[in-house]
C-alpha positions, 0 to 999 in steps of 0.5 A: 218521393221528393215531390210529395208536398205536391199532393197537398195542393193537387188531389191525386185523383185529379193530378194523376189522370191529368199527368198520365193523359198529358203523357199519352197525348204528347206520345200520340202527337210525336208518333203522328208527327213521325208518321207524317214527316218520314217515308220509311216509317209508314213503309215499315208499318205497311210491310 
């Protein structure tokens, strides 16, 4: 792991949840934007 020194500055119990929460938030934002800006995705999910 070439970024191992990062955990000398940021505690893993703080950094990992923040990182994973950020990834989840970005994913939700992207999915919401796709659902709002396309017609075929909502029709696909609606059956």
